[in-house]
N, C-alpha and C positions, 0 to 999 in steps of 0.2 A: 440437090440442095433446093429447099423450098424458097418462097420468094422473100419470107421473113427474114431468113438466115442470110440469103443473098445480098439482102438490103443493109443488114447489120453488119456484114463483111465489108461492105461499101463504104459505110458510114466509118467504120475503124480505119480502113485504108485512107480514107479523106482524111480523119483526125490526124493519122500519123505524118502523112504529107504537109499538111497545114503547119504541124509542129516544127517538123524539119525545114521547111521553106522560112519560118520565123527564126529559126536558128542559125542557118548557115552563114548569113551576112554577118551578123554580129560576132559569130565564132572567131572571124578573121581580125577583128579588132580585139576582141578578149585575148586571142593568142598573141598578139602583139603586145598587150600589156601584160599577161602572165609570163612571158618572156624577156620583159623589159631589162632585168639586170643583166642577162647574158648579151641581149642586144648592145646595151651601153658598153660592154667590155669588147665584144667580138667585133662588132661593126662600127664603134665609136659614135654611138647615138646619144645626142645630148638630150638632156631633160626635155627642154623646150621643143625639141624634135619629135619627142613622142607625143606630144599635144598636138603636133602638126599634123601628123599621120592621121590622128581622130579627125581633125578639121577637113584634111582632105577628103576623107571618107564622106563626111556630111554635107560637105559643100558640093560633092558630086550628087550626093544625093537628094538635096534640096530642089533644084531645079527640075529634076528629073519626075519628082513626085507629081509636078503639074500635068505631065504626060500620061499618067495613070489612066484617066478616062479615055482619051483617043486610043491608047496601046489596047486596052481592054475592049475597045468597039472593033479593032482591026483583027487581034489576035484571040485565038481561043485561050482561055486562062491556064489550061494544061500546056499549052505550047509555052506561054509565059513562064510558067514553073520550071519547064524543062530548061529554058534559057537562064534562068537564075540559078538553078543548082550547077550546070555548067561553068559558068563565070566563078560561083563560089569555089568550086574545085580548082581552077587555074589561079585564084587568088591564094589559096593555101599553098599550093604548090610553089607559088613565087617566094612566099616565106620561107619554105624548108630550102630553096636554092639561092636564096639572097646573098649578093655579094655586096651590096652597099645599100645606103639608106633609099636610094631612089627605086630599088626593088620593093621595099618595104610601102613606098609610096603608090607604086602600081597596084600592089596588094590592096592597100587601102582604098583607091580609087574605083577597083572592081567590087570592093565591098560596099562601098556607096551604091553603086548602080543596082546591086542584089536588093538592097535595103530599100532603095526608092520605090520598089515595085512590090515588095514582099506583103506589106500591110495592105495596100489596095486589093491584089488579087486574092489573098487568103481571106479578107474581110467580104470579098464579092462571093467566093464560093461559100463561104459560112452563112450568108445572107440566105442561101437556098435551104437550109436546115430547119427543123422546126423551131419556133419561137420559144418555147418552153425549156428548150435544150442550149440555147445560145450563150448563155452566160457561163455556163460550166464549159462548154466548148471554147468559148472564148479564153477561158482561164487555161485551159490545157493548150491552146493554140500559142497563147501569148507566153506560156511557160517554155517554149520554145527557145526564147532568148536567153532564158537562164539556163537552160539545158547546155547552150552554146557556153556559157561562162563556166558552167561546170566542167565540160569538156576541156576549156583553156586553163582550168586549174590542174587536171589530170596532165595536161601536156608539160606544164611546169615541174610535175613530180616525175613524169617519164624521162624529161630530159636529164634526170640525176641517173639513170639507167642507161640510156642511149644518148645520142648527141641530140642539141635542142633542134636541129634541122630534122632529124629523124622523127623527132616527137611531132614537130608540125606537120611533116608529111602524113603522119599517120591519121591525120583527121581527114584527109581528102576522100576516103571510103564513105564517110558519112552523106557527102553529096553524091556519090554514085547511089547509095541506097535510095536517096531521094528520086533520083532519074528513075531507077527501075520501077519504085513504087507509083510514081506519076504516070508512067506509060499504062496502067491500069485505070487511070480515072476517067480517060476521054468516054469509055463505052459505058460509064454510069452517070455522068456528070454532063449535062449540056450547058452551053454558054447562057448565063443569066443575062438579064436585060441591062445595058447600061445606056445612061443618057449623058449628055455633055449638060454641065451645070455651072455658072459663073458664080462668082462670090455673093453677089445680090440675090441668088437664087437659094441660099441656105438659110436656116433660122438663126436668129441672132444668138440663140443659146449655143449653138455650134462654135460660134467664134469665140465665145468665152472659154470653151473648151480648148480650141486651140491656144489662145492665150495661156492658159494653166499648163499645156503639153509643153509650151515653149519654155517657161521658167522651171519647171521641173526636170525637163531634158538638160537644162544647162547645168544644175546641181548633180543630177544623177550621173550622166558621163564624166564630168570632172572626177568625180568619187571613184567611178570605176577604173577610169584610165590610170590614176595616179596612186590607188591605195596600194598596189604591191610594191612601188618605188618609196612610197611613204614608209611603208612598213621596214624597208631596208634601212633607209637614209636617217629616219628619226627614232624607230623604235629599235632597231638594230637585229631584226631577224634575219635569217639567212634567205637566200633568194627562192629556195623550194617552199620554205615555210610561208614566206610573203606570198608567194604564187598562189598557194592554198587559201587565202583570202577569197579568189576566185571561185575556189571549189566551194566554200562554204557559203558564198552569196548565192551561186548556183542552185545548191541543194535547198537551202531555205527560201529562195526566190520562186523555185517550182512549187513547193508547199504554198508559199504565199499567194503566188498568181492564181492557181487552182483554188483556194480557198476563198479569195476575193471574187473570183469568177462565179463561183457558186452562190456567193452572198448577193451578186448582182441580180441574180434570178428572183430575188425576193423584193418585199416591198421598200426597202430604204431608198430615199431618195439619195440620187447620184451626188449632189451638193454635199451631203452628210458624210458619205463615204470618201469623198475628195477632201473633206476638211479633216477628216481622221488620219488620212494618210499623208497628208502635208504636215500636220503636227508631229506625226510620228517620224518624219522624214527630218523634220528641223530638230527633234531631240537627237537624231543620229549625227547630225552635223555638229551638233554641241558637244557630243561624246567625242568624236574624233579631234575636235579642238582641244579637248581635256587631255586626249592621249597624246596630242602634240607637245603639250605643255608639261606633262608628266613623264613621258616616255614610256609609260606603263603597257606592257602587252594585254593584260586583262582589259583595261579600258578599251584598246583597239579592238579585240573581239567582240567586246560587249557592243561597240560602235558597228561592228559589220552585222551583227545578229538584228539590231534594231533597222539599219539600212535596209536590209533584206526583207524585213517584215513590212516596212512602210513604203519607201519610195521605188522599190524594184515593183511593187504590184500596182502603181498608180496608172499604167498604161491600160492594164485589164478594164479598170472602171471607165477611163475615159473613153476607149472604144466602144464599149459596151454602150455607155450613154450616147455617143455619137449616132450608132447605127439604129439606136432608138428613135432618136429625134428625126432623123432624115427620112425620106421616103426610100424604099428598096432600089429604085432605079439611081438614087442619087449617092448610093454607098460608094460606089468607086472614086467617084470624083470628090466626094467629102472626104474619104480616106487619104487622099492625095493631098488635100489642103493640110488636114491634121499631121500627117507624114511630113509637111514640109515646114510646119511650126516645129515640129520635135526635132528634125534633123538640123535646123538651124540652131536651136538650143544645143545640140549634141556638137555642132562645130564650133561655137562660141565657147562653151564650157572649158573643155580641155586647154585650148589654146589659152585661155584667158588665166587658168589657173596656173598653167606653166610659165606664162609670162610674169605673173604675180610672185609665183614662188622664187623664181631666177632674180628678179629685181629686188626681193626683200631677203633672199638667201634664208628662207625659211618659209614653213608650211602654215603658220597661223593666218596669214592674209588669204591664202588659198580657201580654208575652211570658212573664213568670213564670206568669200564670195558663195559658196555652196550654201550657207544659212540663208543668206539674202534672197537665193532663187527659191527657197521653200517659202520664206515669208511673203514674197510676191505671190505665190501658188496659194497659199492660205488665206491672202487677203480676197482673191479672185474667189475662192469657194464660198468663203464668209458672205461676200457682198453681192456677187453677180448673180443674175437669174439664169442659172444652169438648167434647171430642172423643167424649164418651159420655152 
């Protein structure tokens, strides 16, 4: 094999590994969400407890994000990836073998550990690639999250043919594939330079991006966690059809993230893209509110499409803008701060949504919460100095 073909194969392997690494942590939470109707019946999980599972994951992830810089100075990035794939496999196995809500909590906690490092380590490895390709690679990498969402939707459908436990366990080989492919990266990718960066060492624009991440995360994760249950409770869909909302979001989200990643390689300012994404996401929240008021499944599916086109793609633009703003040696630490903001939002969103829905005994107030998150993000994108 000539040098060009060998380099191309190495880049392909890197792209696949980065995509899988971004997908396996969220896959745990998405699987819990897509199986929510079965978990409510078989394990007596309450609606608010579903939100707590997501909160457990992201409260675990949030403080660990701040360890990204030190960990990646101490361990080779591929070693970190091997650990993450192993922990994700254990988490998915815990779901399949769950005997109580506490088993699910353990799986959620491990998911949080995996997600705390997935963005920093993958961003660090991606920063070694040519600048002209970073937007496209970023879109593919971040599409791994939606691939996890797609897989979770397939889990819900597979649960009709086998038990939900077997369907959950069938996802474990995805993590094993990541382990095998990662073993080949050490020969082709040396450890990039990592430096410690305090909060004051980052540009002000980076902190506006962190704030935008926080508010979008509140709304996105509240929507993702509760959509299947909303579809059964309010719209009247069966468990399998409700779970397929995850499948559709996953499919459309993959295309959305890849498309916005390619667009990020162009000349459009990040603030302009973020305004469009926040506005589209706000429209999706309004459509979900309309679906709640009418009980119309067509309105629900329309909201799912708009949600996938807007909110799901936001993280691609955020991270691409971030690694453009900061210096290469700051990427790991800056990614840790961004992940902290995002996971705090992920923790707040589902728990708040669940508490509001239980208190009001209806979903209207929950969709108002989602809309407010997007309003805050839109305000930041409109008035903050993100592009400099």
